[in-house]
N, C-alpha and C positions, 0 to 999 in steps of 0.2 A: 763472547757474551759476558756481560758484567756479572760478577759473583759466581760464575759457573763452577769454579773450583770448590767453593763451599757447598753448593747445592749437590754436586755429584758426590763429594766426600760424605755428606750426610746420608745420601742414598746408600752408599756402600756400608756405612756404619749401621743403618737401619736394617739392611739385608743380613748383616752379620748377627744382629740381635734377634732377628726374626727366626733364625734357625737354631739359636743356642738351646732353647728348651727341647727342640726335637732331637738334638744330638746328645743331650745329657744322659739319656738312658741307654745309649747304644754301646755295644762292646767295641773297644778301640785297640789299635795296634799296640803291641808291647815293646817292640824294638825295631829299629830301622834296618834296611837292607842296603849295604854299601857296595855291592857289586851289581852287575847287570840284572835288570828286572824287566821281563817281557810284559808288555801291556796285553790286557785281555780285551774281549769284544767290547766295543763302544767306549773303552777308556780313552782312546786317542781323541775321539770326538768330545767326550764329556769333560776331559781335563786339559789336554794339550791344545786342541783347537779353541776351546773356550778361553784358555789363558791368552792366546793370541788376540782374541776379541777384546780382552781387557786393554791391551796395549793400543789397539785402534781406537777404543773409546776414550782413553786418556789423551791421545793425540787430538782427536776431534774436539774434545771439550777443553783443550788448553790447560790441562791439569799438570802437565809435565813442567818441572822447574828447569829452565834451560841455561842457567849460568854455566858458562863453559869451564871456568876454573874449578868450580865445585864439582861438576859432573866428572871432570878429569880426575879429581882426587878420589871420588867414590869409586870410579871404575878402575883406577890404578890399584887401589887397595883391594878391591874385590877380586880382580884377576890375579893379584899376588897370592891370595889365600885360596882361591878355588882350585880343587883338584881337577884332573882330566875327567870329563863326563864319561860315565860307564855305558850310556845308551845314546843313540842318535836322535831320540825324540826330545832331548833337552840340551840347552846350551846356556852357559852363565852370561847374563847381561844385567847391567845395573842402572837404575834410574832413580830420580828424585821426584816426588809428588809434592805439590804445594798444598799442604794440609797441616794446620798447626797442632794436630793431635800427636802425642809422643808415640809413634808407631812405626812399624816396618813389617813387610810380609814378603814371602817367597811363593811364586807360582810353580806348578809342577813342570812347566817348560823351561825352568831355570831362570826366569826373569825375577829379579829382586828389586823391590821398591822401598825407598827410605823416605819417610815424611819429613818435611821441613821442620815440623815441631820437634822431632827427635834430634835432628842435626843442630837446631838452635840451642839445645840443652847440653850438648857435648862440649868438652874442653880441649880435646886433642885427637890426633889420628888414631891413637890406640883404642879409645872408646868407640870410634867409628869402626875400626877393625874388629872389635869384639862383637858389635852388632852384626856386621856382615858375616863373621864366622858362624854366629848362631843361625842366621838365615841360610847360609851355604850348607850347614849341617842338615837342615830340613830337606833341601833339594837332594844332596848327596845320599841321604838315607831313604829317599823316596817316601817321605813321611805322608805327603798328601795322598799319594796313590794307595798306600797301605790303609790309611784311615778311610779313604773312599770305598775300599773293597769290603770292609767289615762294618760299615755304618748301616745298620739294618733298615733305617728309615729314610735312606737316600731318595727312593722313589717318591715317598710322601712329600719330602722337601721340594723336589723338582715340580711336583704337581702344584704345590702351594705357592711357591715364590719364584719358580723358573730356574733354568740352568745356571745363570750367572750367580744367583744367591746360593745355589747348591755348592758351587765351587768355593765361594768364600766360606761357606759353612765347614767345608773340609779342612780349612786352615785352623780350625779350633782343635789343635792336636790334643791327644791324651796327656795326662799328667806325666806319664813315663816318657813319651816322645819329647815333650817340652823340656823335661829335665835332661834327657839325653842330649839335646841340642845345647843346653846350658853347659853340660859337662864336657862336651867335645870342643866347644869354642876356646876355652883357655889352653887346651892341648894344641889346638891349631895355632894359637898365638905364640905359644912357647917354641914352636918350630919356625916362627917367622921373626921379623925384627921388631915386632910390636910387644907391648907390655901386657902379659896375661892378667895382671892385677887390675886392668881396666874392666874386666868382665863383671866382677861384683860391683864396681862403681856404676856401671851401666844399669844394673838391676836396682841399685839405690835410686837412680834417677827415675826409674819406672815407679818406684814406691811413693814418690812425691805427689801430694794431693793438695795443691794450692787453693782449689775452689771449694773444697769440702763436699765433693761429689763421689769420690772413692769408687771407681775411677771417674774422672771427668766425663769420659765417654767410653763406650765399650770398644776395646781394641783387641787385636789378636794377642798382643803381648800382655794383656791384663786380664785374661780369662782365668787361668789357674796354672800352677799353684800361685799363692800370694807372692808378690815381688820381694817382700821382706824375707820370706823363707828361702826363696831362690837366691837372694844375695848372700844369706848366711851360708848356704851350702856351697856356693861358688867361692866364697872367701876361704872356706876350709880347703877346697881343692887347690887354690893358688898359693896357699900359705907358704909352702917351701919352694915355690918357683922363683927364679931370679927376676929382679926388677930390671927394666930397660929404661934408657934415657927417653924423655918425652919433650916435645916442643909445642907448647900451647900457642906461642906467638905465631908460628906458621899457620896453624889451623885457624886462628882468629883472623889473620889477614885474608883468608879465603872465605870464611863464614860470616864476615861482618855484615854484608848487605843482606844475607839470608836472615840473620838475627833481627835486624831492623824490620824487615818485611814481616817476619813472624810475630814480632811484638805488635805491629799494626794490625795483623790479623786477629790476635788475641783481643785487642781493644775493640775492634769493629764487631767481632763475634761475641762480645760480652763475656770475656774471661779476664776481667781486670786484675784479680788477685794473682793470676799466673803472670800477667804482664808486669805487675809491680815487683814480684819476686825475681823474675829474670832480669829486669832492668836494674834493680838494686844490686844484684850480683855482678852485672857487667860494670856498673859504676864504681864498685869497689876496686876493680882492676883498671878501669879507664875513667878516672874522675873528671877529666876535662872533655869528655865526649858530649857535646851539646845535643847531638841528635838523640842519643839514648836518654839524656836528661829530659829532653822535650817529651819523649814518649812516656817517661815516668810521670810527668805532670799530666799528660792526657789520661793515663790510666787512673790516677787519683781522681780526676774529674769525672770520669764515667763510672767510677765505683758507686757514686750516688749515695743513697741512704743505707748501704750495707756497711756493717761494722767491720773493723779490722779484727782479724782473728788468727790464732795459731792453729793450723790444721790438726795437730795432735789432740786438740781439745774436743773435736767432734766425735760423737759416737756413731756407730753404724746406723742407728735410727735417725740421727741428724742428717747423715749423708743421703739416706733414702728419701727423707722429706725434702731436702734441697733439690734432689734430682726430679722428684715428682713436680715440684713447683716450676722447675725450669721447663719441663715438658709441656705442662698445661697452661702456663701463663707467659705472656710476652714480657720483655724487659720493662716496658712502660707500666704494665699491670702490676708487676712485682714491686716496682718503685713506688707506685701510687699507694699500694697497701702498706708498705713500710713507712711512708711519710705520714701516715695516719697515727703513728705511734711516736711517743716522745723520744724513745731510743733511736728511731729512724731519723727523726729530725736532727738530733744531736750528731749522729753519724754523718748525715748529709752535710752539715755545716763543717764538721771536722775534716772530712775528705776534701771538700772544696778549699778549705784553708790550706791543706797540704798541697793541693794543686797550685794555689796562688803563690805560696812560698817557693815552690819549685820553679814556676815561671819567672818570678822576681829574681831568684838566684841565677837563672840563665842570663837575664838582662844585666845583672851586676857583673857577670863574667864577660858578657859580650852584648853591649847595648844595640848592636846592629842585627841581632838575631830576631828577624821579623815575626816568625811563627809564635814566639813567646808572647808578643803583644796580642795576637789573635787568641791564644789560649787564655790570656787574662780577660779578654773581652767575653769569651764564652763562659768563664767562671763567674764574672760579675753578673752576667745576664742570668745565670742559673740562681744566683744569690738574690735576685730581685733588686739589683743596684744599676739601673739603666744609665745614669750619668757616667759612672765609672766605666761601664761597658762601652759606651760611646767613645770615651777618651781613648780607651785601649784599641778599639777598632780603627779610630782615626790614625793612631800611631802606627798601626799595622799597615794601613794603606800608604802612609808617608814612607815607611821603611821598604815597602814592596809595592811600588806603583803598578807593576805589571803582574801582580799576583794572579794565579789561575782562578781563584775564587773571588776576585774583586766584585763581580756582579752580585754575588751572594752577600758580601759584607756591605755593599752599598744599599741593598734592600734592607738589611738589618738596621743600618743607620737610619733609614727613612722610617722604619717601624718604631724605632726608639724615639725619634723626633716626634712622631704623632702621639706616642704614649705620653711623653713629657708635656706636650701641648694640652692633651686631655686632662692631665693632672693639674696643670696651671689653671685651666678653665674651671675645673671642679673646685679648686681652692678659692678662686675669685667669687664663685657663686656662694660658697659657704661664708 
């Protein structure tokens, strides 16, 4: 089903948000249990069986990211780090979900899921190992089970939003349990071949807010405490730990297609600031990568009338306002309102100019790169320059006669032809 991964991911996020206020007042577990923990009545049904239902849902909805090399990497590192299970009701398994949010989560049956949006931001295996070590700590310490037991409002949550949401609600661990997983992860890395200094780096990644929404969406990793505080605490823990050699080139060779896919997801889901930031970072390392450069141009184009900004300039009030606008208005409605202002019109022209420059730069480097002609056509069309748009679209069809979207471009050319004819007729009457 088309767009299913985004629809289901939004459902999971909404369910997480729905239980947040219900959980906020409950007493929560203060420390994990790292030896055997016997399940109580109904806990196997409420936690373990419901966890298995998640896996089935992800499979039915085609949410699982099935790149064999990437999955092999995640699973190899995960099984290297994971200790022997202390109970027979959980077993460590590792999966990747296609979701551009920077997130990961562990279910009480030992299944650990990493989002493509998190993997796309990492630079090497050690950062991935840090993420998995954190999630493994949640499983090994039975954090979900302990939180489930002493969450006084669990029954209310189940009545309001159902068992599935209740399980996700339990993943919002207490500050102490979250910190405990943070603290144990670098110790786990220190006993492995991975660099423990990757843990504070990972938390720095979580602190990034390219969209000015702080966080862009509610995720398990961005509930509490603040990522900045977590990074500072982790940096102190690893300060005297030895550093290990790291190989970002190997990780890049495996994560490349995932990064490109995630950039497209950010563009399509209307998170262009994030796409621009990640694309620019990749181009600093790989300046001749035309695919990433093309995605950068597309991100500038869909930025529309939004102004370029530095995330640190936004106040908490700004981010709350941005989030409200995003919830209650469509992309088109927000753009229409912004274009009514002079600042919005100036930003619109500036962003499209950045897109135009990027597409032309691609064609200077590789005149045969057909998609850049299409991008130019879309840019000129948005600028209200139909003749230039038609020329670019024609070049696109000449460069890619068998293009998958040829019927769409042919229709656009017919519409532009009719528009130009109307303009000529109007000029003749005048």
